[in-house]
PAZAPA-4460 file (N, C-alpha, C; in steps of 0.05 Angstrom, whole numbers, plus 32768, in hexadecimal, padded with zeros to 4 digits):
% residues 288
    n_x    n_y    n_z   ca_x   ca_y   ca_z    c_x    c_y    c_z   seq   type   mol
   7E08   80FC   81E3   7E11   80E4   81D7   7DEE   80CE   81E5     1      X     A
   7DE3   80C9   81CE   7DD8   80B1   81DD   7DE4   809D   81DE     2      X     A
   7DDD   8087   81F9   7DE7   8071   81FC   7DD9   805A   81F2     3      X     A
   7DE9   8049   81E9   7DDE   8036   81DB   7DD9   8024   81EB     4      X     A
   7DC1   8009   81EF   7DB9   7FFE   8204   7DD7   7FE8   8201     5      X     A
   7DD5   7FD4   820F   7DE6   7FCB   821D   7DE7   7FAC   8208     6      X     A
   7DC2   7FA6   81FD   7DC5   7F8B   81F0   7DC1   7F93   81D5     7      X     A
   7DC3   7FAD   81CC   7DCC   7FBC   81B6   7DE9   7FB4   81B1     8      X     A
   7DF9   7FB9   81BF   7E1B   7FB9   81C1   7E24   7F9F   81C0     9      X     A
   7E10   7F8D   81CA   7E19   7F6D   81CF   7E13   7F65   81AE    10      X     A
   7DFE   7F72   81A4   7DF4   7F6B   818E   7E05   7F6C   8176    11      X     A
   7E12   7F8F   817A   7E1F   7F92   8167   7E43   7F81   8164    12      X     A
   7E47   7F81   8180   7E5C   7F6C   817B   7E5B   7F53   8173    13      X     A
   7E45   7F43   8186   7E45   7F29   8170   7E48   7F30   8156    14      X     A
   7E37   7F40   813D   7E34   7F40   8126   7E53   7F47   811D    15      X     A
   7E65   7F5B   8126   7E88   7F59   8123   7E90   7F44   8123    16      X     A
   7E8F   7F37   8134   7E98   7F1D   813E   7E97   7F0B   8124    17      X     A
   7E7B   7F08   8120   7E6C   7EED   810D   7E7D   7EFC   80E7    18      X     A
   7E7A   7F1A   80EE   7E84   7F12   80CE   7EA6   7F1C   80CC    19      X     A
   7EAB   7F1A   80E4   7ED5   7F10   80DB   7ECF   7EEF   80DE    20      X     A
   7ECA   7EE7   80E9   7EC3   7EC5   80E8   7EC1   7EC2   80CA    21      X     A
   7E9F   7ECD   80BC   7EA3   7ECC   80A0   7EB3   7ED6   8094    22      X     A
   7ECA   7EDB   8092   7EE5   7EEA   8089   7EEE   7EDA   808A    23      X     A
   7EFB   7ECE   809F   7F04   7EBD   809F   7F05   7EA0   808C    24      X     A
   7EEB   7E9A   809F   7EE5   7E88   808C   7EE2   7E88   8071    25      X     A
   7EE2   7E9D   805D   7EE4   7E9A   8048   7EF8   7E99   803E    26      X     A
   7F10   7EAB   8046   7F24   7EA5   803F   7F34   7E90   8037    27      X     A
   7F3D   7E88   8021   7F4B   7E74   8013   7F64   7E72   8024    28      X     A
   7F71   7E4C   8029   7F7D   7E4E   802A   7F95   7E45   801B    29      X     A
   7FB7   7E33   8017   7FC6   7E31   8003   7FBB   7E21   7FF9    30      X     A
   7FB3   7E03   800B   7FA3   7DF0   8000   7F85   7DF2   7FF5    31      X     A
   7F7A   7DFF   7FFE   7F61   7E0A   7FE7   7F6E   7E19   7FC5    32      X     A
   7F7E   7E2E   7FC5   7F86   7E34   7FB2   7F95   7E23   7FA7    33      X     A
   7FA7   7E15   7FAB   7FB2   7E07   7F95   7F9C   7DEC   7F96    34      X     A
   7F8B   7DE4   7FA3   7F72   7DD8   7F8E   7F68   7DDE   7F84    35      X     A
   7F63   7DFC   7F81   7F53   7E15   7F70   7F69   7E14   7F54    36      X     A
   7F85   7E11   7F59   7F99   7E12   7F49   7F96   7E2C   7F3D    37      X     A
   7F88   7E43   7F52   7F8B   7E62   7F49   7F8E   7E6B   7F5E    38      X     A
   7FA0   7E81   7F5D   7FA2   7E9A   7F7F   7F95   7EBE   7F76    39      X     A
   7F7D   7EC7   7F7C   7F7A   7EE2   7F74   7F88   7EF3   7F82    40      X     A
   7F9C   7F01   7F77   7FA7   7F11   7F86   7FA2   7F2D   7F77    41      X     A
   7F9E   7F48   7F85   7F98   7F59   7F83   7FAC   7F74   7F84    42      X     A
   7FAC   7F89   7F6F   7FBA   7FA1   7F6C   7FB0   7FBA   7F6A    43      X     A
   7FBD   7FCD   7F6D   7FAF   7FEA   7F70   7FBF   8003   7F5C    44      X     A
   7FCB   7FE5   7F45   7FD2   7FFD   7F29   7FDA   8017   7F2F    45      X     A
   7FF4   800E   7F3D   8005   801D   7F51   8026   801C   7F4D    46      X     A
   802C   802B   7F39   8049   8028   7F2A   805C   802E   7F46    47      X     A
   8075   8025   7F48   8083   8007   7F3C   8076   7FF1   7F58    48      X     A
   806B   7FF9   7F65   8057   7FE1   7F80   8045   7FC8   7F70    49      X     A
   8035   7FD7   7F5F   8029   7FBD   7F57   800A   7FC1   7F3E    50      X     A
   800E   7FB4   7F25   7FFE   7FCA   7F13   7FFE   7FAF   7F01    51      X     A
   7FED   7FB9   7EF8   7FE1   7FA8   7ED5   7FE3   7FB5   7EBD    52      X     A
   7FFA   7FAE   7EB0   8000   7FC0   7E95   7FF0   7FB7   7E7C    53      X     A
   7FEC   7FCB   7E6C   7FD8   7FCB   7E53   7FD8   7FAF   7E4A    54      X     A
   7FDF   7F9B   7E4A   7FE3   7F7F   7E40   7FD4   7F79   7E4C    55      X     A
   7FD1   7F79   7E63   7FC3   7F69   7E7E   7FDB   7F5B   7E8A    56      X     A
   7FE8   7F66   7E88   800E   7F50   7E9A   8011   7F61   7EB4    57      X     A
   800A   7F51   7EC8   800F   7F5F   7EE6   8025   7F5F   7EE2    58      X     A
   8037   7F79   7EF0   8051   7F84   7EFA   805A   7F95   7F15    59      X     A
   8079   7F9C   7F15   8077   7FA5   7F32   8083   7F97   7F48    60      X     A
   808E   7FA4   7F5E   8098   7F98   7F6F   808B   7F83   7F85    61      X     A
   806F   7F84   7F84   8060   7F6C   7F98   8053   7F5F   7F7D    62      X     A
   8046   7F5C   7F68   8047   7F4A   7F52   8062   7F2E   7F51    63      X     A
   807A   7F42   7F41   808E   7F34   7F36   8092   7F1C   7F4F    64      X     A
   8092   7F2D   7F66   8095   7F1A   7F7E   808B   7F03   7F89    65      X     A
   8072   7F0E   7F86   8057   7F01   7F8A   8055   7EE3   7F7A    66      X     A
   805F   7EED   7F63   805A   7ED5   7F4B   8075   7EC5   7F53    67      X     A
   808A   7EBF   7F60   809F   7EAE   7F68   8096   7EA8   7F7B    68      X     A
   808A   7EB1   7F91   8080   7EA4   7FAA   806A   7E91   7FA0    69      X     A
   805C   7E92   7F8F   8039   7E84   7F86   8054   7E67   7F78    70      X     A
   8064   7E71   7F6A   8073   7E50   7F60   8081   7E49   7F71    71      X     A
   808C   7E52   7F82   808F   7E40   7FA0   8080   7E38   7FAB    72      X     A
   806B   7E42   7FAF   8051   7E35   7FBE   8044   7E25   7FAD    73      X     A
   8050   7E16   7F90   803A   7E08   7F8B   801E   7E10   7F82    74      X     A
   8019   7E32   7F74   8007   7E38   7F6C   800A   7E47   7F4F    75      X     A
   7FFA   7E29   7F3E   7FF7   7E39   7F22   7FF4   7E46   7F0E    76      X     A
   7FE0   7E57   7F19   7FD6   7E6D   7F12   7FCE   7E85   7F2A    77      X     A
   7FD3   7E9F   7F1C   7FD0   7EB5   7F24   7FAD   7ECA   7F0D    78      X     A
   7F9D   7ECE   7F25   7F88   7ED4   7F17   7F8F   7EF8   7F28    79      X     A
   7F97   7F0E   7F19   7F9D   7F2E   7F1A   7F81   7F40   7F1C    80      X     A
   7F7E   7F49   7F33   7F68   7F52   7F34   7F6F   7F73   7F33    81      X     A
   7F72   7F88   7F29   7F70   7FA0   7F37   7F5B   7FB2   7F40    82      X     A
   7F64   7FC4   7F50   7F4A   7FD6   7F5F   7F5A   7FF1   7F60    83      X     A
   7F44   7FFA   7F74   7F51   8012   7F84   7F60   8011   7F98    84      X     A
   7F76   801B   7FA2   7F85   8016   7FBD   7F6E   8016   7FCF    85      X     A
   7F5E   8024   7FD1   7F4B   8031   7FEB   7F3C   8011   7FE9    86      X     A
   7F36   7FFE   7FD9   7F2B   7FE9   7FD4   7F34   7FD1   7FDB    87      X     A
   7F50   7FD2   7FDD   7F63   7FBD   7FE2   7F52   7FA5   7FFC    88      X     A
   7F5E   7FC1   8012   7F5C   7FAC   8031   7F33   7FAB   802D    89      X     A
   7F23   7FB3   8029   7F05   7FB0   8027   7F07   7F97   8010    90      X     A
   7F12   7F94   7FFC   7F08   7F78   7FEA   7F16   7F5F   7FFB    91      X     A
   7F28   7F69   8007   7F36   7F4D   801D   7F1F   7F43   8032    92      X     A
   7F0F   7F53   8037   7F02   7F56   804C   7EE5   7F40   8038    93      X     A
   7EE6   7F4B   8024   7EC5   7F40   8018   7ED6   7F2E   8005    94      X     A
   7EE8   7F18   800C   7EF5   7F0C   7FFE   7EF4   7F08   7FD8    95      X     A
   7EF0   7F24   7FCE   7EF8   7F25   7FB8   7F15   7F1D   7FAC    96      X     A
   7F20   7F1B   7FBC   7F3C   7F0C   7FB8   7F51   7EFE   7FC5    97      X     A
   7F5F   7EF6   7FC7   7F70   7EE4   7FE1   7F8A   7EF7   7FEC    98      X     A
   7F90   7F06   7FD9   7FA7   7F12   7FE3   7FB2   7F2F   7FD8    99      X     A
   7FC2   7F40   7FDF   7FBE   7F5F   7FD7   7FDC   7F5C   7FCC   100      X     A
   7FEB   7F69   7FC2   8006   7F6C   7FAC   800E   7F87   7FA5   101      X     A
   800C   7F9B   7FB2   8007   7FAC   7FAD   801C   7FBB   7FC0   102      X     A
   802C   7FB2   7FD3   8042   7FBD   7FE6   802F   7FCE   7FF0   103      X     A
   801C   7FCD   7FF9   800A   7FD6   800C   8026   7FE1   8027   104      X     A
   8026   7FF2   8034   8031   7FFC   804D   8028   7FF5   8067   105      X     A
   802E   7FE3   8079   8030   7FD5   8087   802C   7FE1   80A1   106      X     A
   800B   7FF4   80B0   800C   8004   80BF   7FF9   7FF9   80D4   107      X     A
   7FF7   8000   80EC   7FED   7FF1   8102   7FCC   7FEE   80FD   108      X     A
   7FBE   8003   80FD   7FA5   8009   80E9   7F9C   7FF4   80DB   109      X     A
   7FB1   7FEF   80C1   7FAA   7FDB   80B1   7FA5   7FB8   80BC   110      X     A
   7FBE   7FC4   80D1   7FC2   7F9D   80DE   7FAD   7F94   80ED   111      X     A
   7F98   7FAE   80F3   7F79   7FA4   8104   7F6E   7F97   80F5   112      X     A
   7F6B   7F9C   80D8   7F56   7F8F   80C0   7F62   7F74   80AD   113      X     A
   7F79   7F7E   80AE   7F86   7F63   809D   7FA1   7F5A   80A5   114      X     A
   7FA8   7F4A   8090   7FC9   7F3D   809A   7FDD   7F45   808B   115      X     A
   7FEB   7F48   8090   800C   7F4D   8087   8022   7F37   8088   116      X     A
   8028   7F3A   806F   803C   7F29   806F   8057   7F36   807B   117      X     A
   806B   7F29   8074   808C   7F35   807D   8089   7F4B   8068   118      X     A
   80A1   7F69   8073   80A6   7F7B   805B   80B5   7F67   803E   119      X     A
   80A9   7F73   802B   80B1   7F7B   801C   80C6   7F86   8007   120      X     A
   80B6   7F97   800F   80C9   7FB4   8011   80C7   7FCA   801C   121      X     A
   80E0   7FE0   801A   80D3   7FF4   8023   80DF   8007   8011   122      X     A
   80D0   8023   801F   80CB   803E   800B   80C5   8059   8021   123      X     A
   80DA   806A   8010   80CF   8083   801F   80C1   8099   8011   124      X     A
   80B4   80B0   800F   80AD   80C3   800C   80B1   80CF   7FED   125      X     A
   8095   80E3   7FE7   80A4   80EF   7FCE   808F   8107   7FC9   126      X     A
   8085   8118   7FB0   8078   812C   7FB0   807B   812E   7F91   127      X     A
   8060   8131   7F85   8060   8137   7F6D   8058   815B   7F6A   128      X     A
   806A   8163   7F5E   8056   817F   7F61   805F   818E   7F3A   129      X     A
   8050   819E   7F39   804C   81AA   7F20   8072   81AA   7F0C   130      X     A
   8076   81B3   7EF7   8092   81B6   7EE9   8097   81D1   7EF3   131      X     A
   80AD   81CC   7EFC   80B3   81F0   7F0A   80B8   81E3   7F20   132      X     A
   80AA   81DE   7F2D   809B   81DD   7F57   8096   8202   7F53   133      X     A
   808E   820A   7F49   8086   822D   7F47   807A   8227   7F6F   134      X     A
   8078   821E   7F79   8066   8224   7F95   8077   8219   7FA1   135      X     A
   808E   820F   7F9B   80A9   8205   7FA9   80A4   81FC   7FC4   136      X     A
   8092   81E9   7FBC   809B   81CD   7FD3   80AA   81B9   7FCD   137      X     A
   80B0   81B1   7FF1   80C7   81A2   7FEB   80C0   8189   8003   138      X     A
   80A7   8190   801A   80AB   8185   8031   8087   817E   802F   139      X     A
   807C   8165   803A   805E   8169   8048   805F   8179   805A   140      X     A
   8066   8184   806E   8064   8197   8071   805D   81B4   807B   141      X     A
   8068   81B2   805B   805E   81D3   804A   8046   81D7   8042   142      X     A
   8034   81C3   8048   801A   81C4   8046   8007   81C7   8063   143      X     A
   8022   81C4   8078   8013   81CE   8090   801A   81F1   8097   144      X     A
   8031   81F4   8090   8032   8214   808D   802D   8226   807F   145      X     A
   801D   8218   8063   8016   8230   8051   7FFC   822B   804B   146      X     A
   7FE4   8231   8057   7FD2   822A   805C   7FBF   8231   8037   147      X     A
   7FCC   8238   8029   7FC6   8238   800F   7FC7   8220   7FFA   148      X     A
   7FE1   820D   7FFC   7FE3   81F6   7FF4   7FD0   81EE   7FFA   149      X     A
   7FCD   81D5   7FE3   7FC1   81C2   7FE5   7FD6   81A7   7FDE   150      X     A
   7FCA   8190   7FEB   7FD7   8173   7FE2   7FC2   8161   7FD7   151      X     A
   7FCD   8154   7FC7   7FBB   813F   7FC3   7FC8   811A   7FCC   152      X     A
   7FAE   810F   7FD7   7FB7   80F7   7FE1   7FA4   80E8   7FD9   153      X     A
   7FAF   80CB   7FD6   7F9C   80B2   7FC4   7F8A   80A6   7FE0   154      X     A
   7F67   809C   7FD9   7F6B   809C   7FEC   7F69   8086   7FF4   155      X     A
   7F6E   8080   8015   7F6F   806F   8026   7F8D   806E   8023   156      X     A
   7FA5   8076   8019   7FBC   8079   8019   7FCB   8089   803C   157      X     A
   7FE2   807C   8048   7FE2   807E   8059   7FF5   80AD   8063   158      X     A
   7FF7   80B2   8048   7FFF   80C9   8042   7FE8   80D9   8056   159      X     A
   7FD9   80D3   8054   7FC0   80E5   8061   7FC1   80E7   8084   160      X     A
   7FC6   80D1   808F   7FCF   80CB   80A9   7FE8   80E5   80AC   161      X     A
   8003   80DD   80A0   8018   80ED   809D   8015   810C   80A6   162      X     A
   8000   8115   808C   7FF9   8132   8086   7FEB   813F   80A3   163      X     A
   7FD5   8131   80AC   7FC3   8131   80CA   7FDD   8137   80DC   164      X     A
   7FF1   8120   80E0   8006   811D   80FA   8011   813B   80F6   165      X     A
   801C   813E   80D4   802B   8156   80D9   8019   8175   80DF   166      X     A
   7FF8   8175   80E0   7FF5   818B   80E5   7FE0   819C   80CB   167      X     A
   7FE1   8185   80B1   7FD6   8194   809E   7FB7   8195   80A6   168      X     A
   7FB1   81A5   8098   7F90   81A9   809A   7F85   8195   8085   169      X     A
   7F6C   818B   808D   7F59   817B   8080   7F54   8182   8062   170      X     A
   7F50   81A9   806A   7F45   81B7   8048   7F5C   81BC   803F   171      X     A
   7F74   81B1   803B   7F8B   81BC   802F   7F95   819A   8021   172      X     A
   7F7C   8189   8024   7F85   8168   801B   7F71   8165   800E   173      X     A
   7F72   8161   7FEC   7F6B   8158   7FD9   7F67   8131   7FD0   174      X     A
   7F56   8126   7FD4   7F57   810B   7FD6   7F4E   8105   7FBA   175      X     A
   7F65   80F2   7FAE   7F56   80E6   7F93   7F56   80CD   7F93   176      X     A
   7F4F   80C3   7F80   7F40   80A1   7F81   7F5C   808A   7F7F   177      X     A
   7F75   8095   7F6C   7F84   8082   7F5A   7F9D   8099   7F5D   178      X     A
   7FBA   808C   7F52   7FCB   8098   7F4F   7FC7   80A7   7F2F   179      X     A
   7FBB   809B   7F25   7FBA   809B   7F08   7FAF   80B8   7F01   180      X     A
   7F96   80BF   7F1E   7F9B   80DE   7F1E   7F9E   80F6   7F24   181      X     A
   7FB5   80E9   7F2C   7FCE   8104   7F3B   7FDA   811A   7F27   182      X     A
   7FE1   8108   7F12   7FEE   8122   7EFC   7FD4   813E   7EF5   183      X     A
   7FC1   812C   7EEC   7FAD   8145   7EE4   7FA3   8152   7EF8   184      X     A
   7FA1   8149   7F12   7FA0   8156   7F2F   7FBB   816C   7F33   185      X     A
   7FCA   815E   7F2C   7FE1   8179   7F33   7FDB   8184   7F17   186      X     A
   7FE2   8185   7F01   7FE6   818D   7EEA   7FD0   81A3   7EE4   187      X     A
   7FBB   819D   7EE9   7FA7   81B1   7EEE   7FA5   81C0   7F09   188      X     A
   7FB1   81BE   7F20   7FB3   81D1   7F2D   7F92   81D4   7F41   189      X     A
   7F8F   81B5   7F42   7F7B   81AF   7F4F   7F83   81A2   7F73   190      X     A
   7FA6   81A4   7F6E   7FB2   81A0   7F90   7FC8   81A4   7F80   191      X     A
   7FDF   81B4   7F93   7FFC   81B8   7F84   8014   81A7   7F85   192      X     A
   800B   8192   7F89   8015   817A   7F99   800B   815C   7F9F   193      X     A
   8019   8149   7F94   800D   8131   7F99   8023   811C   7FA7   194      X     A
   8013   811B   7FC7   8029   8112   7FD9   802A   80EA   7FD8   195      X     A
   803D   80DF   7FD6   803D   80C4   7FCB   8059   80B8   7FD4   196      X     A
   8065   8099   7FD9   807B   8099   7FD3   808E   80A3   7FC5   197      X     A
   80A6   80A1   7FC2   80C0   80AA   7FB1   80BB   8099   7F9B   198      X     A
   80B7   808A   7F90   80B8   8075   7F7E   8099   807B   7F70   199      X     A
   807E   807A   7F7C   8068   808A   7F6F   8067   809A   7F5F   200      X     A
   807B   80B6   7F75   807E   80D4   7F6C   808B   80DB   7F4C   201      X     A
   80A3   80BD   7F4F   80B6   80BE   7F37   80A6   80B4   7F1F   202      X     A
   809A   8099   7F20   8083   8091   7F18   8074   809D   7F04   203      X     A
   8066   80AE   7F14   805D   80BD   7F04   8063   80D9   7EF9   204      X     A
   8075   80DD   7EF8   8080   8100   7F00   8090   80ED   7EDA   205      X     A
   8095   80DF   7ED7   80A1   80C7   7EB5   8084   80C2   7EA9   206      X     A
   8071   80C4   7EB7   8053   80BD   7E9F   804E   80D8   7E96   207      X     A
   8051   80EB   7EAB   8046   8109   7EA0   8053   811F   7E93   208      X     A
   803F   8135   7E8D   8050   814C   7E7F   8046   815E   7E92   209      X     A
   8056   8171   7E9D   8049   8190   7EB5   8052   8182   7EC5   210      X     A
   805E   8175   7ED0   8067   8164   7EF4   807A   815C   7EF4   211      X     A
   8081   815C   7F09   80A7   8152   7F15   8099   8147   7F2B   212      X     A
   80B8   813F   7F32   80B7   8138   7F51   80CB   814D   7F5E   213      X     A
   80BE   815A   7F7A   80C9   8169   7F86   80E3   8162   7F92   214      X     A
   80F4   8176   7F83   8116   8172   7F8B   8118   8177   7FA4   215      X     A
   8131   8176   7FAD   8137   8170   7FCC   811B   8176   7FDE   216      X     A
   8112   815D   7FDF   80FA   8150   7FF2   8112   8157   8004   217      X     A
   80FA   8153   801E   8105   814E   8035   80F2   813B   8044   218      X     A
   80F2   8122   804F   80E8   810D   805B   80D4   8112   806F   219      X     A
   80B8   8113   8069   80AE   811E   8085   80B8   8108   80A9   220      X     A
   80B0   811C   80B8   80BD   8111   80D7   80AB   8113   80E7   221      X     A
   809B   80F4   80E3   807D   80F3   80FA   8083   80E1   8111   222      X     A
   8082   80F2   8129   807E   80DF   8144   80A2   80D9   814E   223      X     A
   80B2   80EE   813B   80D4   80F4   8144   80DB   80DE   8130   224      X     A
   80CE   80D6   811A   80DE   80C1   8105   80D8   80C9   80F2   225      X     A
   80F0   80C7   80D9   80EB   80D2   80C4   80DB   80B1   80B7   226      X     A
   80CA   80BE   809F   80BB   80B0   8095   80C7   8092   8089   227      X     A
   80BD   8077   808A   80C1   8062   8078   80AE   8052   807A   228      X     A
   80AA   804D   8064   808E   8034   8065   8097   8013   8055   229      X     A
   8094   8005   8062   8097   7FEF   8059   8080   7FDE   804A   230      X     A
   8080   7FD4   8036   8067   7FCC   8028   8067   7FA7   802B   231      X     A
   8051   7F9B   802A   8053   7F7E   802D   803B   7F75   8021   232      X     A
   803B   7F4E   8020   8021   7F52   8006   8007   7F48   8028   233      X     A
   7FED   7F45   801D   7FD8   7F53   8034   7FC8   7F3D   8030   234      X     A
   7FBB   7F34   804A   7FA6   7F19   8047   7F8E   7F24   8056   235      X     A
   7F76   7F0F   8052   7F5C   7F0E   8060   7F65   7F09   8086   236      X     A
   7F5C   7F1B   8096   7F67   7F0E   80AF   7F5B   7EFB   80BB   237      X     A
   7F66   7EE5   80C2   7F5E   7ECF   80CC   7F6A   7EBA   80BD   238      X     A
   7F7D   7EC3   80A1   7F82   7EAE   8090   7FA8   7EB5   8090   239      X     A
   7FAF   7EAF   80AB   7FC4   7EA7   80B5   7FD7   7E92   80A6   240      X     A
   7FC8   7E85   809E   7FD9   7E5D   808D   7FE7   7E76   806F   241      X     A
   7FD3   7E82   8067   7FD6   7E89   8048   7FF0   7E9F   804B   242      X     A
   7FEA   7EAE   8064   8002   7EBE   8068   8013   7EB6   806A   243      X     A
   8016   7E9B   8088   802F   7E96   808B   803F   7E84   8079   244      X     A
   8029   7E76   806A   8037   7E6B   804E   804C   7E85   803A   245      X     A
   8041   7E9B   8037   8045   7EA5   8029   8064   7EB4   802D   246      X     A
   8062   7EB4   804F   8073   7EC4   805D   8098   7EAC   805D   247      X     A
   808E   7E91   805A   809E   7E7E   805A   80AA   7E79   8040   248      X     A
   80A2   7E91   802F   80AD   7E89   800B   80BD   7EA1   800B   249      X     A
   80B1   7EB4   801D   80BC   7ECE   801A   80DA   7ED7   8020   250      X     A
   80D5   7ECA   803A   80EF   7ECA   804E   8107   7EB4   803D   251      X     A
   80FE   7EAD   802E   8113   7EA2   8019   811B   7EB2   8006   252      X     A
   8103   7EB2   7FF6   8112   7EBC   7FDD   8121   7EDE   7FDC   253      X     A
   8118   7EE9   7FF4   8129   7F02   7FF6   8148   7EFD   8001   254      X     A
   8147   7EE3   8002   816C   7EDE   800A   8176   7EDF   7FEA   255      X     A
   8172   7ED3   7FD0   816C   7ED7   7FC2   8179   7EF0   7FAD   256      X     A
   818A   7EF1   7F9A   818B   7EFF   7F85   817F   7F04   7F73   257      X     A
   816C   7EFA   7F73   814E   7EFF   7F63   813B   7F1F   7F6C   258      X     A
   813F   7F12   7F85   8121   7F1E   7F94   8134   7F45   7F95   259      X     A
   814C   7F46   7F98   8159   7F5D   7F92   8151   7F6A   7F79   260      X     A
   815C   7F57   7F69   815C   7F5F   7F4C   813D   7F63   7F44   261      X     A
   8125   7F5B   7F52   8108   7F65   7F4D   8103   7F7E   7F52   262      X     A
   810A   7F8B   7F69   810B   7F9A   7F7C   8117   7FB1   7F73   263      X     A
   812A   7FAC   7F71   8144   7FC1   7F65   813A   7FCD   7F49   264      X     A
   8130   7FB7   7F3D   8120   7FC0   7F20   8112   7FD7   7F16   265      X     A
   8105   7FD2   7F2C   80E8   7FE8   7F27   80F5   8005   7F43   266      X     A
   8113   8002   7F41   8116   8020   7F4F   8120   8028   7F72   267      X     A
   811C   8008   7F7B   811E   800B   7F9D   813E   8004   7F93   268      X     A
   8140   8013   7FA5   815B   801A   7FA7   8171   800D   7FBD   269      X     A
   8182   8009   7FC2   8191   7FF0   7FD8   818C   7FF6   7FF5   270      X     A
   8188   801A   7FF6   8178   8022   800F   8163   800C   801F   271      X     A
   8149   8015   8003   8132   800C   8002   813A   7FEB   800C   272      X     A
   814E   7FE4   7FFE   8149   7FB5   8001   8156   7FB8   801F   273      X     A
   8172   7FC5   8029   8172   7FBE   8038   8155   7FC7   8052   274      X     A
   8152   7FDE   804F   8139   7FE6   8062   811A   7FD8   8062   275      X     A
   811E   7FCA   804D   8108   7FB6   8051   810A   7F96   8063   276      X     A
   812E   7F98   806D   8132   7F8A   8082   8130   7F87   809C   277      X     A
   8135   7FA9   809E   812C   7FB1   80B8   8127   7FB6   80D2   278      X     A
   810C   7FA5   80C6   80F3   7FAB   80DB   80E6   7F93   80CA   279      X     A
   80D0   7F87   80E9   80BE   7F73   80E0   8098   7F77   80E0   280      X     A
   808C   7F6E   80DB   8072   7F73   80DA   8064   7F7A   80F1   281      X     A
   8073   7F6C   8109   806B   7F65   8127   8067   7F85   812F   282      X     A
   8084   7F89   812D   808E   7FA9   8131   8078   7FBA   8123   283      X     A
   807B   7FB7   810D   806A   7FCE   80F8   804D   7FCF   8101   284      X     A
   8042   7FBE   810E   802A   7FB7   8112   8019   7FCA   8127   285      X     A
   8035   7FC4   8141   8039   7FCF   8156   8028   7FBE   8164   286      X     A
   8025   7FA2   8168   8018   7F8F   8174   7FF9   7F91   8177   287      X     A
   7FED   7F9A   815D   7FD2   7F9A   8154   7FD5   7F7F   814B   288      X     A
***
């Protein structure tokens, strides 16, 4: 391995620190946003978490709650930005939007790159398979035990890390750009299943022909624990002021029946509702 000169290491460190400082400086505070009269919020067109319908209306558990929070905070207008899931964090870093309402899972690696609100939702896992489930797939571990099976995963999604920890070879993974590609990927046999959250899999099964949700699905157990994800709103690193303002409004809104109606209206179960209150972002970030 080539040894990097100390001056080069110092220079690279300085560049990295400067980039982080620039990102923090560019991030709009709540006061800036209120003066401008608009906040830019991104979604990844993932039903039921956050998406924009054909009429241009933002919907989903993330956007509907975000709308209420912005009303509370005195922000008059939301400019919705749609992008691929894998572009959400880079977009925040590049100041292309002020906040993400995609119910992105709060994970330690992500916490090192961006800021998360406290959890807004919680959700389990699922699989989208071909109609009739001809390969008899019921768990993520099936892709580790059967080398002939291929599983599709959306770029940037945390299901990839789950598969890796379960021992699924990289050769068994098919990466797709968005959830919209999952139906054709499974329907045409390019992959035998699509790994996603249970709500995403159910939503896709309702939209497409020739696919269904894997019945008798067994939740993956990773590092000795059954997998459950917690989704929150996301902000640029260094923008604690906006994150904290949203957290304050979110804490109060989660005490209301309206918050419960929003999330359960998008298919989240009462177990999901209670699960969203079972932990906090500090624990989910693991001290990152």
